[in-house]
PLY file of the C-alpha trace (Angstrom):
ply
format ascii 1.0
element vertex 348
property float x
property float y
property float z
element edge 347
property int vertex1
property int vertex2
end_header
43.10 81.87 8.76
43.88 84.83 6.81
47.30 86.75 7.35
45.54 89.54 9.36
44.05 87.24 11.81
46.82 85.15 11.77
49.43 87.94 12.93
46.29 89.43 15.53
46.14 86.11 17.42
50.03 85.85 17.49
49.71 89.54 18.84
47.19 88.78 21.41
49.10 85.60 22.48
52.56 87.50 22.83
50.75 90.08 25.03
49.40 87.60 27.44
52.39 85.62 27.78
54.28 88.82 28.52
51.39 90.14 30.98
51.63 86.49 32.53
55.42 86.88 32.81
55.06 90.05 34.11
52.54 88.90 37.19
55.03 86.16 37.88
58.08 88.14 37.84
56.08 90.80 40.45
55.11 87.63 42.50
58.39 86.75 42.69
59.58 90.07 43.65
57.29 90.09 46.45
57.93 86.23 47.68
61.78 87.47 47.66
60.78 90.38 49.61
58.70 88.52 52.12
61.60 85.88 52.25
64.02 88.19 52.64
62.13 90.04 55.54
61.39 86.56 57.49
65.14 85.97 57.15
65.83 89.12 58.98
63.51 88.50 61.45
64.62 85.51 62.53
68.06 86.76 61.93
66.92 89.34 64.99
67.71 87.71 68.44
64.13 88.41 70.88
64.59 89.92 74.24
62.32 91.79 76.17
63.52 94.97 77.69
61.88 97.18 80.51
62.19 100.63 81.11
60.55 102.52 84.22
59.48 105.94 83.11
57.69 107.58 80.38
59.84 110.95 81.04
63.24 112.48 79.54
65.31 110.56 82.14
64.54 106.88 80.41
65.33 108.39 77.08
68.07 105.85 75.67
65.66 102.85 76.09
63.15 103.94 73.78
65.22 105.89 71.47
67.32 102.79 70.96
63.74 101.53 69.76
62.44 104.56 67.92
65.69 105.35 66.48
66.46 101.70 65.08
69.97 101.11 67.34
68.55 97.83 68.59
67.50 96.39 65.04
70.78 97.48 64.06
72.86 95.42 66.27
70.75 92.15 65.70
68.10 92.79 68.85
63.88 92.63 68.57
63.44 93.71 71.38
59.69 94.27 73.06
59.70 97.20 74.95
57.72 97.25 78.16
56.83 99.87 80.32
56.69 99.09 84.33
55.85 102.07 86.16
58.33 101.19 89.33
61.84 100.19 89.38
60.85 98.13 92.18
58.59 96.05 90.07
61.24 95.62 86.81
63.48 94.22 89.42
60.76 92.00 90.53
59.92 91.04 87.22
63.76 90.33 86.23
63.99 88.12 88.96
61.25 86.28 87.80
62.80 85.67 84.42
59.57 87.41 82.85
62.28 90.53 81.79
65.52 89.58 80.61
67.26 92.99 80.90
65.87 96.99 81.66
66.50 99.85 83.15
67.05 100.21 87.18
68.47 102.55 89.61
71.63 101.27 91.63
69.59 101.81 95.05
67.08 99.69 93.95
69.39 97.23 92.66
71.68 97.15 95.66
68.62 96.49 97.82
67.50 93.68 95.74
71.11 92.03 96.00
71.43 92.79 99.52
67.98 90.82 100.05
69.58 88.09 98.19
68.81 88.86 94.27
71.07 87.74 92.00
71.33 91.29 89.85
74.04 93.24 88.12
74.36 96.73 87.12
76.48 96.37 83.59
76.35 100.13 82.51
74.88 103.62 84.03
73.78 106.36 81.57
72.83 108.60 84.30
74.88 108.91 86.99
73.72 111.18 89.36
70.23 112.53 91.12
68.62 114.68 88.62
65.66 115.54 90.56
64.10 118.95 92.20
61.93 118.96 95.48
58.51 120.61 94.02
56.18 122.19 97.11
53.23 124.49 97.26
54.26 127.69 96.94
52.83 128.27 100.66
56.07 126.36 101.73
59.04 129.24 101.54
62.11 127.28 104.11
62.80 124.38 105.09
61.44 125.05 108.66
57.76 125.15 107.09
58.51 122.05 105.70
58.80 120.53 108.27
56.19 117.60 109.47
54.68 117.96 106.33
54.35 115.02 104.08
55.96 114.73 100.92
55.24 111.69 98.12
57.48 109.48 96.02
56.36 106.37 93.95
57.70 103.27 95.84
59.51 102.71 98.91
63.53 102.08 97.41
62.76 103.87 94.20
64.74 106.20 92.77
62.19 109.10 93.58
62.65 107.71 97.55
66.25 107.77 96.96
66.09 111.35 95.86
63.53 112.56 98.20
65.66 111.89 101.28
68.75 113.54 99.61
66.92 116.82 98.87
65.09 116.84 102.43
69.01 115.98 103.88
70.42 119.03 101.82
67.44 121.03 103.74
68.99 120.25 107.17
66.30 118.05 107.82
66.01 114.14 108.57
63.94 112.33 106.42
61.01 110.43 107.87
61.91 112.13 111.40
61.40 115.48 110.01
59.71 115.11 107.10
57.36 111.94 106.53
58.02 110.22 103.32
54.53 108.79 101.68
54.38 105.92 98.88
51.77 107.32 96.53
52.69 105.86 93.04
53.93 107.50 89.93
54.30 110.98 88.36
50.38 111.26 88.04
49.34 109.81 91.20
51.94 112.36 92.77
50.63 115.15 90.91
46.85 114.29 92.17
48.20 113.87 95.47
49.71 117.47 95.57
46.49 118.42 94.07
44.23 117.16 96.63
46.32 118.17 99.56
47.63 114.49 100.68
51.13 115.86 100.28
52.90 119.15 100.09
55.68 118.50 97.87
57.03 115.79 95.60
60.18 114.56 93.88
60.58 115.35 90.77
62.97 115.12 87.19
63.54 118.23 85.11
60.89 120.26 83.39
57.74 118.17 84.58
57.12 121.25 86.77
56.24 123.20 83.44
53.14 120.12 83.67
51.95 121.29 86.72
49.49 123.61 85.24
46.62 125.14 88.01
48.91 124.16 91.07
50.71 126.94 92.76
54.10 125.87 93.20
57.74 126.59 93.76
61.02 124.58 93.76
62.35 124.31 96.97
66.02 122.74 96.44
67.40 120.98 93.54
70.28 118.52 93.26
71.80 120.77 90.94
72.02 123.26 93.90
74.47 121.19 95.41
78.02 122.70 95.65
79.42 118.96 94.24
77.52 116.67 91.86
75.55 113.72 94.06
77.20 110.75 92.42
74.24 108.14 91.93
73.80 105.49 89.38
70.39 106.59 88.15
69.83 105.40 84.44
71.63 102.16 84.33
71.35 98.61 82.61
70.94 96.04 84.89
70.11 91.77 84.32
70.70 89.08 86.32
74.47 87.35 86.84
73.01 83.87 84.93
71.72 86.05 81.93
74.71 88.43 81.74
77.43 85.15 81.87
75.05 82.48 79.49
74.50 85.66 76.87
76.96 88.17 77.28
77.39 89.01 73.77
73.58 90.06 74.05
73.98 92.40 76.46
76.93 93.95 74.81
74.56 94.48 71.79
72.53 96.35 73.90
74.65 98.65 75.67
76.04 99.49 71.84
72.42 100.04 71.23
72.35 102.52 74.57
75.30 103.88 73.41
74.65 105.11 69.89
70.98 106.30 71.58
73.31 108.66 73.85
74.92 109.98 71.02
71.70 110.59 69.69
70.58 112.36 72.16
73.95 114.64 72.45
73.87 115.57 68.58
70.08 115.48 67.26
68.21 118.10 69.54
65.05 118.68 67.29
64.25 115.05 66.33
65.48 113.52 70.04
62.29 116.31 71.56
59.96 114.41 69.52
60.77 111.31 71.03
60.35 112.84 74.36
57.26 114.18 73.46
55.95 110.79 72.22
56.96 108.52 74.89
55.93 110.97 77.94
52.80 112.12 75.69
53.38 115.78 76.22
53.23 118.76 73.79
54.62 121.54 76.10
56.95 123.12 74.50
58.62 124.56 78.10
58.81 121.08 79.13
60.58 119.42 76.06
62.82 122.41 76.15
64.25 122.22 80.05
64.07 117.80 79.69
66.17 117.61 76.64
68.95 120.56 77.99
68.87 118.44 81.01
68.94 115.06 79.72
71.57 115.92 76.79
74.13 117.34 79.57
73.28 114.78 82.26
73.72 111.31 80.16
77.56 110.27 80.16
79.52 109.32 77.05
81.14 106.15 78.60
78.70 104.83 80.36
80.77 103.41 83.69
78.98 102.77 86.97
80.28 105.29 89.71
82.05 103.81 92.31
81.29 106.77 94.80
77.72 106.54 93.98
77.69 102.50 94.30
79.48 102.07 97.16
77.04 104.94 98.88
73.79 102.90 97.85
75.69 99.63 99.31
75.99 101.62 102.59
72.10 102.73 102.35
71.24 99.45 101.74
73.33 97.65 104.32
72.00 100.16 106.86
68.14 98.80 106.27
69.42 95.04 106.74
71.91 94.86 109.84
74.32 92.00 109.73
74.06 91.45 105.51
77.24 91.78 103.76
77.86 92.78 99.84
80.95 94.01 97.99
81.09 96.05 94.67
82.31 93.30 92.76
78.73 91.53 94.09
76.80 93.97 91.84
78.55 95.63 89.56
80.05 94.78 86.25
80.73 97.22 83.84
83.17 95.29 82.01
81.49 95.53 78.46
81.82 99.26 78.95
85.13 99.05 79.11
85.82 97.09 76.47
83.93 99.16 73.97
85.75 101.78 75.06
89.34 100.46 74.93
88.21 98.89 71.46
87.25 102.11 70.05
83.84 101.51 69.44
82.77 104.40 71.77
85.04 106.93 69.79
83.93 105.97 66.79
80.37 106.70 67.50
81.32 110.17 68.44
83.32 110.85 65.43
0 1
1 2
2 3
3 4
4 5
5 6
6 7
7 8
8 9
9 10
10 11
11 12
12 13
13 14
14 15
15 16
16 17
17 18
18 19
19 20
20 21
21 22
22 23
23 24
24 25
25 26
26 27
27 28
28 29
29 30
30 31
31 32
32 33
33 34
34 35
35 36
36 37
37 38
38 39
39 40
40 41
41 42
42 43
43 44
44 45
45 46
46 47
47 48
48 49
49 50
50 51
51 52
52 53
53 54
54 55
55 56
56 57
57 58
58 59
59 60
60 61
61 62
62 63
63 64
64 65
65 66
66 67
67 68
68 69
69 70
70 71
71 72
72 73
73 74
74 75
75 76
76 77
77 78
78 79
79 80
80 81
81 82
82 83
83 84
84 85
85 86
86 87
87 88
88 89
89 90
90 91
91 92
92 93
93 94
94 95
95 96
96 97
97 98
98 99
99 100
100 101
101 102
102 103
103 104
104 105
105 106
106 107
107 108
108 109
109 110
110 111
111 112
112 113
113 114
114 115
115 116
116 117
117 118
118 119
119 120
120 121
121 122
122 123
123 124
124 125
125 126
126 127
127 128
128 129
129 130
130 131
131 132
132 133
133 134
134 135
135 136
136 137
137 138
138 139
139 140
140 141
141 142
142 143
143 144
144 145
145 146
146 147
147 148
148 149
149 150
150 151
151 152
152 153
153 154
154 155
155 156
156 157
157 158
158 159
159 160
160 161
161 162
162 163
163 164
164 165
165 166
166 167
167 168
168 169
169 170
170 171
171 172
172 173
173 174
174 175
175 176
176 177
177 178
178 179
179 180
180 181
181 182
182 183
183 184
184 185
185 186
186 187
187 188
188 189
189 190
190 191
191 192
192 193
193 194
194 195
195 196
196 197
197 198
198 199
199 200
200 201
201 202
202 203
203 204
204 205
205 206
206 207
207 208
208 209
209 210
210 211
211 212
212 213
213 214
214 215
215 216
216 217
217 218
218 219
219 220
220 221
221 222
222 223
223 224
224 225
225 226
226 227
227 228
228 229
229 230
230 231
231 232
232 233
233 234
234 235
235 236
236 237
237 238
238 239
239 240
240 241
241 242
242 243
243 244
244 245
245 246
246 247
247 248
248 249
249 250
250 251
251 252
252 253
253 254
254 255
255 256
256 257
257 258
258 259
259 260
260 261
261 262
262 263
263 264
264 265
265 266
266 267
267 268
268 269
269 270
270 271
271 272
272 273
273 274
274 275
275 276
276 277
277 278
278 279
279 280
280 281
281 282
282 283
283 284
284 285
285 286
286 287
287 288
288 289
289 290
290 291
291 292
292 293
293 294
294 295
295 296
296 297
297 298
298 299
299 300
300 301
301 302
302 303
303 304
304 305
305 306
306 307
307 308
308 309
309 310
310 311
311 312
312 313
313 314
314 315
315 316
316 317
317 318
318 319
319 320
320 321
321 322
322 323
323 324
324 325
325 326
326 327
327 328
328 329
329 330
330 331
331 332
332 333
333 334
334 335
335 336
336 337
337 338
338 339
339 340
340 341
341 342
342 343
343 344
344 345
345 346
346 347
């Protein structure tokens, strides 16, 4: 073989060898990345978490998912939407869901009924609701005898309806019938069709009532003193809290970071609200954000005054039952996180 062909053969062989080594290197990098991803997934603890409405009030639950805070704290969360806190409670009792958002009133009613549930933190400790009525209703007296709609009996909207009616000097049910009609969309449809003349609604939702003549008759923001109510709260079973306390702690840490995100990242937070509420209405997004940024508590302890009130309300519907605060409220994890400086660190 001539020198030319020997050199050409040698160069070709070397080129093939380099190409083969390059392909092997790329494959190894891909395998390494896949194994790292696999290791990361296996390290993440899987958890089913429920939230009960897609509006801005439930911001921390879905922002912790989209903002990466669950993942940051080692959690692989499957976020499940259940459009009623009473249904969510039933799923938790059945063991289908490990943890999620429920109002204090819903949990108190379930506990009075024998359920082994507990509140571990509350991110909003008041009821941010307004009573939307037909524009023809201009006073409390004109509302008397007419029906307003809620999602389900025992839900946060039920509590809000009763509180707002009492704020008008009327008696719920006796003076103003309360009908169970379903979620926000169902209430809007019942309102539009004339089945009800009003419904309790979170801030900002009024801007979505296009084509429906309406007015806000009263709002909890009109009350001279903030109405204490454990509204957006983490809840779980007592057995889960005992067996997997560290898991509940990490969920709480993720939700505290989501609260900080809400208070400090306005435009990104509005995008999250728009995505989960499936809304682009700028007035809705602006009003919802402004209300939620103020209402979410920096340290999410369960309001004692609000919890006591919910116990009384639940016991009034079940004569002979007995329940104490410590039977269904355990926010010791929040106290630990506050004491050890975690919350201060987040806000710095």
